PADRENZA-149108 format. One line per 5 residues: number of its first residue (from 1); for each residue z, y, x of N, C-alpha, C. Coordinates in steps of 0.001 Angstrom, whole numbers. Layout:
N
NUM> Z/Y/X/Z/Y/X/Z/Y/X ~ ...
% end
This chain:
346
1> 0/-1198/837/0/0/0/0/1245/870 ~ -866/2200/588/-878/3444/1315/-30/4488/610 ~ 637/5326/1396/1500/6389/871/910/7742/1242 ~ 1222/8721/424/822/10081/782/1658/10583/1961 ~ 2956/10290/1924/3868/10808/2949/4848/9710/3358
6> 5100/9584/4664/6218/8797/5163/7181/9771/5837 ~ 8438/9741/5406/9491/10587/5972/10355/9722/6874 ~ 10574/10166/8107/11379/9417/9074/12758/10060/9158 ~ 13788/9330/8731/15162/9834/8804/15811/9899/7442 ~ 17016/9311/7317/17677/9235/6025/18924/10073/5893
11> 19078/11102/6751/20169/12054/6572/19819/13060/5489 ~ 20590/14131/5411/20343/15123/4362/18971/15755/4528 ~ 18496/15928/5760/17171/16503/5969/16108/15600/5362 ~ 16144/14322/5716/15120/13404/5246/15112/13224/3746 ~ 16286/12973/3150/16302/12704/1711/15967/13942/895
16> 16366/15129/1382/16089/16342/610/14602/16673/613 ~ 13964/16608/1782/12536/16932/1820/11727/15831/1151 ~ 12169/14577/1258/11469/13488/580/11506/13676/-932 ~ 12653/14069/-1463/12769/14287/-2903/11875/15433/-3372 ~ 11818/16496/-2577/10964/17625/-2958/9484/17268/-2852
21> 9115/16466/-1847/7719/16075/-1676/7273/15063/-2726 ~ 8210/14316/-3283/7854/13257/-4223/7233/13793/-5514 ~ 7421/15071/-5804/6769/15637/-7000/5308/15961/-6712 ~ 4907/15915/-5439/3531/16220/-5053/2704/14964/-4776 ~ 3359/13826/-4566/2634/12608/-4238/3587/11481/-3931
26> 3048/10347/-3476/3879/9177/-3196/4576/9319/-1843 ~ 5855/8951/-1815/6686/9149/-623/7488/7887/-340 ~ 7501/7462/919/8407/6423/1369/9231/6997/2514 ~ 10528/6723/2492/11447/7192/3536/11915/5994/4336 ~ 11903/6119/5669/12362/5034/6537/13563/5506/7351
31> 14550/4638/7457/15793/4940/8165/16123/3788/9113 ~ 16434/4132/10365/16696/3102/11376/17960/2314/11089 ~ 18986/2983/10565/20264/2317/10344/20242/1502/9049 ~ 21243/646/8892/21347/-176/7682/21898/602/6501 ~ 22365/1820/6756/22851/2700/5702/22351/4105/5968
36> 22213/4881/4905/21766/6262/5046/22934/7155/5458 ~ 22601/8295/6064/23603/9338/6385/24734/8813/7263 ~ 24422/7921/8181/25468/7339/9018/25926/8284/10113 ~ 25046/9108/10616/25376/9909/11795/25821/11327/11403 ~ 24971/12319/11551/25387/13707/11378/25832/14024/9959
41> 25027/13664/8964/25340/14032/7585/26678/13467/7141 ~ 26931/12208/7441/28165/11575/7012/29391/12032/7776 ~ 29210/12887/8793/30336/13338/9620/30478/14854/9589 ~ 29909/15477/8586/29918/16936/8481/31300/17457/8106 ~ 31584/18696/8514/32813/19366/8082/32724/19828/6636
46> 31548/19732/6025/31362/19914/4579/31706/21322/4098 ~ 31116/22313/4732/31409/23703/4389/30124/24472/4120 ~ 30115/25240/3039/29070/26216/2745/29613/27576/3183 ~ 29052/28135/4257/29570/29370/4850/28438/30379/5002 ~ 28264/31303/4069/27133/32232/4119/27150/33207/5286
51> 28287/33366/5957/28342/34266/7116/28177/33518/8434 ~ 27773/32263/8377/27676/31404/9559/26210/31156/9884 ~ 25830/31412/11152/24471/31128/11577/23642/32377/11791 ~ 22397/32159/12269/21474/33254/12517/20850/33775/11236 ~ 19938/34731/11396/19376/35419/10230/18633/34474/9287
56> 17812/33587/9841/17063/32656/8987/18017/31702/8290 ~ 18995/31180/9022/19976/30262/8442/20740/30947/7313 ~ 21176/32173/7530/21952/32863/6488/21104/33117/5244 ~ 19828/33459/5436/18952/33689/4287/18751/32402/3491 ~ 18545/31288/4182/18363/30012/3500/19658/29546/2844
61> 20778/29838/3469/22070/29487/2878/22288/30245/1581 ~ 22004/31543/1582/22152/32337/363/21217/31840/-733 ~ 19984/31516/-370/19016/31032/-1353/19390/29661/-1901 ~ 20191/28904/-1158/20583/27560/-1590/21663/27573/-2657 ~ 22461/28637/-2719/23636/28638/-3603/23302/28247/-5039
66> 22310/28882/-5685/22028/28490/-7076/21357/27130/-7214 ~ 20913/26549/-6093/20197/25272/-6147/21118/24064/-6007 ~ 22377/24286/-5651/23296/23168/-5516/23600/22518/-6861 ~ 23560/23294/-7923/23877/22746/-9237/25371/22602/-9449 ~ 25729/21909/-10508/27128/21782/-10892/27835/20677/-10121
71> 29107/20931/-9808/29976/19881/-9323/29956/19588/-7840 ~ 29125/20283/-7075/29018/19970/-5653/29727/20985/-4760 ~ 30069/22143/-5291/30727/23183/-4513/32064/23538/-5149 ~ 33057/23804/-4323/34352/24278/-4814/34843/25391/-3898 ~ 35425/26459/-4466/35774/27639/-3667/36804/27344/-2580
76> 36564/27931/-1409/37557/27949/-333/37212/29120/583 ~ 38061/30147/664/37746/31280/1541/37636/30842/2995 ~ 36911/31648/3759/36820/31428/5202/37459/32613/5898 ~ 38447/32349/6715/39142/33390/7454/38642/33385/8885 ~ 37915/34436/9244/37427/34586/10613/38492/35285/11451
81> 38687/34814/12672/39648/35447/13570/38974/35754/14900 ~ 39444/36813/15564/38860/37199/16851/38118/38514/16742 ~ 36972/38611/17403/36170/39834/17416/35295/39868/16161 ~ 35896/40289/15042/35215/40207/13744/34283/41389/13479 ~ 34296/42390/14346/33512/43600/14078/32012/43318/14002
86> 31537/42352/14744/30102/42087/14780/29632/41021/13808 ~ 30502/40547/12929/30111/39496/11992/29045/39984/11016 ~ 28087/39131/10749/27055/39436/9760/27458/38846/8416 ~ 26789/39295/7369/27062/38752/6046/28124/39543/5312 ~ 28487/39054/4141/29416/39751/3252/30853/39371/3588
91> 31372/39944/4684/32743/39690/5100/33531/40989/5051 ~ 34837/40866/4837/35709/42034/4737/36838/41906/5752 ~ 37012/42931/6562/38156/42936/7464/39437/43095/6655 ~ 40466/42364/7038/41726/42394/6295/42895/42596/7252 ~ 44058/42902/6687/45261/43132/7489/45948/41806/7793
96> 46920/41864/8702/47685/40671/9043/48437/40148/7827 ~ 48964/41058/7020/49685/40635/5815/48783/39908/4841 ~ 47572/40412/4672/46625/39743/3774/46232/38375/4318 ~ 46084/38285/5641/45742/37001/6245/46867/35992/6041 ~ 48114/36442/6157/49246/35538/5977/49383/35072/4534
101> 48962/35888/3601/48978/35434/2212/47962/34317/1989 ~ 46874/34378/2733/45877/33314/2644/46302/32069/3412 ~ 46866/32284/4592/47225/31170/5478/48576/31473/6120 ~ 49665/31086/5477/51002/31492/5936/51425/30908/7275 ~ 50700/29935/7822/51072/29361/9128/50372/30067/10284
106> 49533/31054/9988/48796/31745/11045/49722/32656/11854 ~ 49439/32798/13140/50111/33789/13997/49110/34924/14238 ~ 49115/35967/13415/48102/37025/13537/48088/37697/14900 ~ 49250/37774/15550/49318/38437/16851/48585/37656/17940 ~ 48218/36402/17662/47554/35563/18654/46030/35532/18500
111> 45501/36165/17448/44083/35939/17153/43208/37190/17213 ~ 43766/38365/17309/42939/39577/17337/42572/40017/15939 ~ 41281/40292/15710/40842/40779/14414/40854/39705/13344 ~ 40766/40162/12071/40817/39255/10931/39808/39707/9885 ~ 39061/38770/9348/38108/39089/8285/37964/37872/7386
116> 37645/38119/6114/37531/37021/5162/36140/37001/4533 ~ 35625/35813/4350/34393/35580/3613/34777/34828/2349 ~ 34710/35504/1215/35121/34892/-45/34012/34054/-670 ~ 32839/34051/-50/31728/33266/-585/31666/31846/-63 ~ 32599/31477/796/32595/30132/1376/32996/29091/332
121> 32460/27872/476/32749/26788/-451/32927/25479/319 ~ 33689/24559/-250/33646/23167/196/32432/22514/-461 ~ 31780/21597/267/30606/20892/-253/30923/19407/-394 ~ 30562/18845/-1533/30584/17399/-1700/29303/16873/-1048 ~ 29386/16600/250/28187/16278/1033/27512/15006/535
126> 28300/13956/357/27685/12705/-69/27198/12785/-1512 ~ 27850/13619/-2325/27339/13849/-3673/25972/14513/-3632 ~ 25807/15489/-2732/24513/16150/-2561/23474/15168/-2043 ~ 23850/14388/-1050/22927/13418/-474/22451/12420/-1540 ~ 23392/11902/-2313/23037/10923/-3333/22203/11542/-4455
131> 22414/12803/-4735/21577/13459/-5744/20121/13448/-5307 ~ 19874/13717/-4025/18491/13678/-3532/17938/12255/-3521 ~ 18767/11280/-3193/18321/9889/-3236/17881/9521/-4654 ~ 18687/9915/-5629/18339/9607/-7025/17053/10305/-7440 ~ 16897/11554/-7026/15681/12287/-7379/14452/11644/-6751
136> 14573/11213/-5505/13455/10566/-4829/13046/9296/-5565 ~ 14020/8460/-5892/13718/7201/-6572/13176/7442/-7979 ~ 13720/8440/-8670/13250/8729/-10027/11795/9175/-10030 ~ 11365/9787/-8937/9980/10240/-8824/9047/9145/-8301 ~ 9573/7951/-8127/8747/6836/-7656/8784/6600/-6165
141> 9592/7386/-5438/9703/7191/-4002/10505/5951/-3664 ~ 10322/5461/-2455/11045/4274/-2006/11726/4545/-674 ~ 12750/3738/-385/13531/3885/842/13573/2547/1565 ~ 13312/2583/2868/13432/1404/3713/14572/1638/4702 ~ 15631/852/4592/16751/950/5520/16668/-168/6555
146> 17339/44/7690/17254/-931/8774/15844/-1054/9296 ~ 15134/82/9336/13710/74/9710/13438/1122/10784 ~ 13877/864/12027/13619/1844/13093/12131/1979/13375 ~ 11706/3205/13621/10300/3468/13925/10045/3151/15392 ~ 9086/2277/15642/8770/1874/17016/7351/2247/17432
151> 6519/2646/16474/5153/3052/16805/4632/3984/15722 ~ 3899/5003/16173/3243/5943/15256/1863/6220/15845 ~ 820/5832/15118/-520/6048/15654/-1449/6555/14560 ~ -2433/7315/14999/-3422/7827/14053/-4299/6697/13534 ~ -4677/6844/12266/-5580/5897/11631/-6589/6715/10826
156> -7655/7124/11495/-8605/8033/10850/-7959/9389/10632 ~ -7926/9833/9381/-7290/11119/9075/-5811/10943/8773 ~ -5317/9700/8742/-3922/9433/8428/-3176/8814/9590 ~ -2129/8051/9251/-1238/7482/10254/-848/6065/9886 ~ -522/5279/10915/134/4002/10715/1466/4046/11469
161> 2527/3779/10731/3883/3862/11273/4517/2478/11204 ~ 4924/1967/12359/5649/697/12392/7134/995/12249 ~ 7711/540/11135/9127/777/10832/9776/-568/10540 ~ 10622/-1034/11452/11157/-2374/11309/10023/-3385/11472 ~ 9891/-4259/10497/8837/-5278/10530/7615/-4873/9720
166> 7636/-3674/9173/6564/-3236/8268/5667/-2209/8950 ~ 4380/-2276/8675/3464/-1216/9103/3087/-413/7868 ~ 3374/873/7921/3190/1750/6775/2007/2665/7024 ~ 1113/2727/6071/-35/3631/6128/280/4863/5290 ~ 91/6052/5876/394/7291/5163/-521/8407/5631
171> -754/9355/4751/-1580/10489/5112/-848/11497/5980 ~ 479/11622/5758/1287/12621/6464/2568/11968/6954 ~ 2980/12311/8175/4281/11923/8704/5173/13155/8718 ~ 6379/13019/8171/7381/14087/8255/8517/13579/9132 ~ 8696/14229/10253/9659/13807/11263/10991/14516/11022
176> 11880/13833/10302/13207/14373/9982/14277/13500/10620 ~ 14051/13123/11868/14885/12125/12541/16073/12710/13284 ~ 16416/13971/13045/17610/14545/13644/17574/14507/15159 ~ 18606/13904/15756/18705/13843/17218/17558/13075/17853 ~ 16881/12243/17075/15788/11415/17586/14415/12061/17340
181> 14376/13294/16874/13116/13921/16477/12101/13961/17602 ~ 12488/14409/18782/11534/14490/19893/11052/13107/20315 ~ 11905/12093/20184/11476/10739/20528/10408/10242/19554 ~ 10600/10506/18270/9603/10100/17281/8294/10841/17522 ~ 8381/12131/17850/7170/12894/18161/6429/12263/19336
186> 7165/11833/20355/6540/11209/21510/5780/9945/21156 ~ 6323/9169/20217/5624/7957/19774/4270/8288/19166 ~ 4193/9471/18528/2953/9883/17865/2023/10654/18777 ~ 2412/10856/20030/1597/11643/20943/1662/13129/20656 ~ 2726/13562/19983/2932/14974/19658/3938/15555/20650
191> 3701/16746/21189/4626/17315/22175/6043/17463/21641 ~ 7009/17245/22520/8407/17483/22177/8671/18977/22074 ~ 9706/19337/21334/10035/20741/21110/11256/21196/21889 ~ 11880/20297/22633/13090/20673/23353/14312/20735/22459 ~ 14347/19904/21417/15507/19845/20530/16671/19182/21258
196> 17876/19762/21112/19030/19273/21876/20112/18739/20946 ~ 20454/17443/21071/21620/16932/20334/22909/17368/21042 ~ 23834/17935/20285/25109/18388/20823/26242/17717/20044 ~ 27199/17168/20769/28311/16473/20123/29331/17472/19580 ~ 29795/17239/18362/30871/18043/17750/31998/17092/17357
201> 33220/17392/17804/34387/16546/17593/35261/17098/16478 ~ 35748/16210/15621/36639/16586/14525/37770/15568/14462 ~ 38968/16039/14116/40115/15144/13971/40958/15588/12783 ~ 41735/14667/12265/42742/14974/11255/44101/14809/11916 ~ 44894/15887/11918/46188/15874/12594/47292/16294/11629
206> 48510/15882/11925/49677/16271/11144/50743/16806/12082 ~ 51679/17579/11500/52729/18174/12316/53960/18500/11508 ~ 54623/19611/11872/55916/19957/11285/55786/20648/9933 ~ 54791/21514/9779/54716/22361/8596/53992/21656/7446 ~ 54463/21851/6215/53711/21342/5067/52382/22080/4958
211> 51362/21388/4449/50004/21928/4398/49685/22363/2971 ~ 49152/23577/2845/48754/24080/1537/47314/23735/1222 ~ 47073/23075/97/45719/22637/-246/44761/23811/-422 ~ 45281/24976/-779/44423/26131/-1024/44213/27040/172 ~ 44707/26647/1337/44488/27475/2524/42999/27605/2809
216> 42600/28657/3493/41181/28826/3835/40773/27952/5011 ~ 39490/27897/5230/38963/27441/6513/39185/28589/7491 ~ 39824/28328/8612/40080/29348/9630/39198/29040/10834 ~ 38380/30013/11232/37432/29786/12323/37458/30949/13298 ~ 37346/30629/14560/37293/31618/15632/35862/32131/15785
221> 35688/33450/15802/34360/34028/15960/33701/33559/17260 ~ 34500/33375/18294/33973/32930/19586/33661/31433/19609 ~ 33871/30754/18480/33527/29332/18334/34305/28465/19318 ~ 35631/28659/19363/36455/27800/20202/37345/26861/19386 ~ 37434/27077/18058/38178/26161/17193/37910/26522/15735
226> 38191/25575/14860/38356/25865/13434/39276/24810/12847 ~ 39905/25154/11709/40767/24197/11023/40806/24524/9538 ~ 41136/23512/8758/41348/23680/7316/42186/22512/6817 ~ 42825/22662/5660/43611/21549/5122/42734/20363/4759 ~ 43271/19189/4944/42580/17948/4583/43645/16964/4107
231> 43868/16918/2801/44937/16099/2262/46281/16557/2796 ~ 47135/15629/3244/48427/16028/3815/48327/16517/5250 ~ 47142/16439/5835/46950/16855/7216/46064/18073/7340 ~ 45618/18300/8567/44756/19442/8879/43543/18937/9649 ~ 42355/19307/9189/41131/19009/9927/40986/20045/11026
236> 40824/19592/12260/40725/20493/13403/39510/20132/14247 ~ 38952/21138/14907/37841/20915/15837/37904/21964/16938 ~ 37550/21587/18176/37434/22575/19243/36088/23269/19227 ~ 35275/23012/18172/33932/23593/18050/33091/23311/19285 ~ 33254/22104/19831/32546/21737/21055/31066/21522/20792
241> 30276/21770/21805/28835/21515/21776/28452/20874/23112 ~ 28714/19581/23221/28475/18852/24451/27105/18184/24399 ~ 26178/18525/25312/24867/17863/25303/25014/16364/25537 ~ 24373/15575/24683/24432/14121/24794/23060/13547/24448 ~ 22881/12282/24763/21692/11566/24345/21839/11150/22884
246> 20732/11012/22149/20832/10530/20772/21540/9182/20727 ~ 22439/9018/19771/23166/7768/19659/24321/7914/18696 ~ 25182/6922/18656/26347/6924/17779/27465/7689/18473 ~ 27617/8948/18151/28554/9817/18864/29996/9359/18665 ~ 30755/9393/19746/32172/9028/19717/33007/10232/20149
251> 34184/10408/19549/35023/11542/19950/35594/11345/21342 ~ 35725/12440/22067/36337/12426/23388/37812/12807/23226 ~ 38709/12026/23836/40142/12274/23677/40536/13664/24159 ~ 39896/14146/25212/40226/15479/25724/39819/16552/24730 ~ 38682/16369/24048/38265/17344/23044/39206/17343/21848
256> 39677/16166/21463/40645/16091/20363/41925/16823/20742 ~ 42422/16576/21950/43639/17245/22413/43434/18749/22494 ~ 42259/19172/22924/41956/20599/23016/41986/21249/21635 ~ 41435/20571/20641/41452/21105/19284/42880/21296/18791 ~ 43712/20293/18995/45112/20380/18568/45821/21521/19288
261> 45634/21632/20594/46290/22696/21366/45856/24075/20895 ~ 44571/24260/20660/44078/25583/20257/44592/25977/18882 ~ 44662/25020/17976/45185/25332/16639/46684/25586/16705 ~ 47402/24822/17483/48842/25071/17631/49113/26434/18242 ~ 48231/26893/19121/48415/28188/19770/48389/29345/18776
266> 47608/29215/17704/47432/30334/16771/48128/30112/15438 ~ 48896/29002/15316/49597/28708/14069/51005/28205/14360 ~ 51776/28035/13307/53101/27413/13408/53059/25975/12884 ~ 51868/25370/12869/51714/24029/12325/52461/22965/13132 ~ 52536/23140/14445/53202/22146/15279/52551/20779/15182
271> 51230/20746/15262/50510/19476/15152/50863/18560/16321 ~ 51179/17281/16004/51559/16339/17054/50819/15003/16944 ~ 50574/14576/15725/50019/13245/15519/48581/13335/15021 ~ 47676/12630/15686/46276/12568/15265/46071/11283/14470 ~ 45730/11431/13195/45571/10260/12319/44219/9582/12522
276> 43172/10384/12709/41836/9838/12925/40976/10906/13586 ~ 39926/10491/14246/39002/11429/14896/37606/10836/14865 ~ 36622/11716/14845/35234/11269/14869/34374/12352/15508 ~ 33114/12036/15713/32182/13007/16288/30829/12838/15615 ~ 30080/13919/15567/28729/13896/15038/27795/14642/15966
281> 26509/14531/15697/25500/15202/16511/24877/16345/15725 ~ 24849/17507/16339/24201/18695/15774/23003/18995/16667 ~ 21814/18926/16096/20605/19064/16902/19966/20427/16677 ~ 19815/21190/17765/19330/22557/17700/17998/22728/18427 ~ 17153/23594/17878/16024/24140/18626/16564/25169/19614
286> 15790/25540/20614/16284/26506/21599/16776/27825/21005 ~ 16170/28277/19881/16619/29532/19270/17601/29312/18133 ~ 18010/28058/17903/19042/27679/16927/18629/27953/15475 ~ 17347/28089/15227/16846/28207/13864/16097/26917/13510 ~ 15956/26588/12222/15296/25337/11843/13812/25308/12194
291> 13278/24097/12248/11882/23870/12623/11191/23117/11489 ~ 10128/23705/10946/9418/23107/9814/7915/23258/10009 ~ 7192/22147/9881/5738/22216/9878/5092/21575/11081 ~ 3786/21819/11216/2963/21190/12249/2849/22066/13488 ~ 2635/21412/14614/2195/22106/15819/676/22255/15764
296> 131/23370/16236/-1330/23513/16282/-1967/22355/17054 ~ -3020/21798/16486/-3708/20695/17128/-3188/19323/16777 ~ -2174/19271/15904/-1587/17987/15525/-1434/17924/14004 ~ -2540/17955/13289/-2475/17967/11830/-1905/16666/11267 ~ -1200/16803/10165/-664/15635/9475/656/15131/10021
301> 1192/15795/11046/2488/15418/11600/3394/16642/11530 ~ 4345/16632/10603/5216/17790/10389/6626/17528/10883 ~ 7179/18507/11548/8590/18476/11925/9445/19009/10772 ~ 10608/18420/10613/11630/18977/9713/12963/18715/10396 ~ 13337/19617/11287/14431/19326/12216/15103/20617/12662
306> 16065/20459/13589/16728/21614/14174/17689/22318/13244 ~ 18237/21593/12263/19171/22242/11329/20535/22490/11946 ~ 20798/21881/13109/22038/22142/13830/23264/21899/12970 ~ 24201/22839/13011/25419/22708/12222/25315/23324/10845 ~ 24104/23668/10418/23932/24381/9146/23137/23572/8125
311> 22836/22306/8474/21899/21537/7664/22327/21317/6238 ~ 23623/21141/5994/24086/20878/4632/24058/22157/3815 ~ 24554/23260/4385/24707/24470/3585/23378/25100/3192 ~ 22312/24842/3955/21017/25432/3612/20019/24378/3126 ~ 20506/23146/2918/19603/22046/2574/18740/22298/1343
316> 19289/22771/223/18448/22896/-970/17266/23846/-786 ~ 17509/25038/-261/16416/25999/-107/15466/25598/1011 ~ 15992/25034/2085/15137/24636/3197/14202/23496/2784 ~ 14695/22556/1992/13851/21444/1546/12725/21933/644 ~ 13030/22873/-231/11987/23439/-1101/10921/24130/-259
321> 11365/24939/701/10419/25650/1569/9597/24669/2396 ~ 10246/23634/2925/9546/22665/3762/8477/21921/2976 ~ 8809/21507/1764/7825/20794/951/6601/21664/697 ~ 6817/22942/443/5692/23855/218/4836/23995/1480 ~ 5486/24128/2608/4752/24262/3866/3937/22993/4138
326> 4546/21840/3928/3890/20568/4261/2682/20309/3372 ~ 2752/20700/2099/1609/20452/1195/631/21620/1169 ~ 882/22631/1998/-69/23736/2110/105/24846/1116 ~ 1276/24928/497/1573/26034/-399/2365/27107/335 ~ 2453/28258/-282/3180/29370/336/4670/29265/25
331> 5515/29181/1057/6954/29104/803/7543/30472/497 ~ 8778/30475/14/9447/31741/-294/9959/32436/958 ~ 10047/31714/2082/10404/32348/3352/9133/32491/4188 ~ 9190/33318/5203/8039/33478/6086/7901/32217/6939 ~ 6795/31492/6757/6625/30196/7418/6676/30315/8933
336> 6231/31447/9475/6207/31582/10939/7625/31615/11531 ~ 8632/31964/10710/10009/32002/11217/10552/30609/11521 ~ 10002/29599/10869/10474/28230/11097/9405/27352/11736 ~ 8231/27872/11986/7147/27066/12529/7471/26569/13938 ~ 7161/25304/14230/7377/24814/15604/6482/25518/16619
341> 5413/26171/16152/4520/26882/17070/5260/27984/17829 ~ 6347/28489/17264/7089/29563/17950/7771/29061/19202 ~ 7943/27744/19304/8658/27159/20436/7738/26702/21542 ~ 6511/26315/21183/5641/25689/22159/6112/24298/22472 ~ 5550/23663/23447/5947/22301/23832/7048/22378/24875
346> 7956/21407/24801/9070/21383/25757/8575/20984/27145
% end
C-alpha cells in the first residue's frame, strides 16, 4: 500500500503533525520504540509558559492557547527570579511581599528581581499526545511501533522507507525524529542541520517544609534552576543543557544534587531526600527556533524538528503551520522564520 505521507517519530511533534496532515491525505507514522512518547515528550516538565523562548516560539505558544481545547490546561503562575528587567512577554514585576504570597518558602533576598507571568499553565502532556493519536486514527491514519527506520531512498518522485521489517512507499517523508532527526536525514541523503540533543535533568525531592499545591513554577531568568510543587514533593531541575548523543537519557547524580542545592539556596524548603529522578533530550537548532519544511534541492523530504524545550507548549499551532507548509499552503506564520534553509547544511 502506498501512503501520501510517512511521518518518522512518535513524540508530540510526530503525532501532532501526522494528525494535521491526515485531513489532507493518507498518513502512516513510524516509531522506533515499542511505545510512543518514550523519550522527550514523556519526560516533559509539562508547562505552558508564554514568556519562555525566542520570538517565534512565543508567537507560536500564544497562538496555541485556544487550540488546546478543554481539559488539558490548568492555571499555575510562573514566578521569574533574577534579572527580570529584560523578560519578554506579558510579565509584571512584583514586590518581595507579593512574591511571598505566591510562594511562602522563597527567600527574596537571595534571588534579585521578581516578576510574575499569570498566563502560565500546567499541561496534561499525555492527554494532549493521546488526543492527536485519536485524531490521526479517526482520519484513517495508522501507527507502526517498534519500527526503527534503517533506510530511506528515493523511488521516482516518492520514497521508500524501511521501518522495522516493513518497506513503506510514500510520496512525502516528514522527519519528526527529535534527537535522531539528523541521522534520519543522513539515511535519505539529505544534509544534516546541526541539531543538538541536550540532556535536561529533573527530580522529585522532599524536605522539611510542607508543600503548597497552588505554588507557582519558580524559574531563574539565567536558567540555572526551576522548581514547582509535585504532589507532596517538589519538582526540581538545574536547567542543565548537556550535549549528548541521541539515546535513552539518564539523570546524572551530580546534576540532581546541583538542582537540590540551588533550590535550597533560594528557599526554606530544606530538601534532603530525592524520591525519583529522570532526564530527557531537548533538541535545538543553532538559533533555538523550530525547523519546518524542505531544504532547497531535496523535495518531498520535510523536517519537523528543533522544538527544544518548547515543543509541548507550542505544539498545536506549530503542527497546523507545519501541515500547511508541507502540503504547499500558506501558513499563518512566516514560513521563512522556520525554514531549514535559514540554517544551511551542518
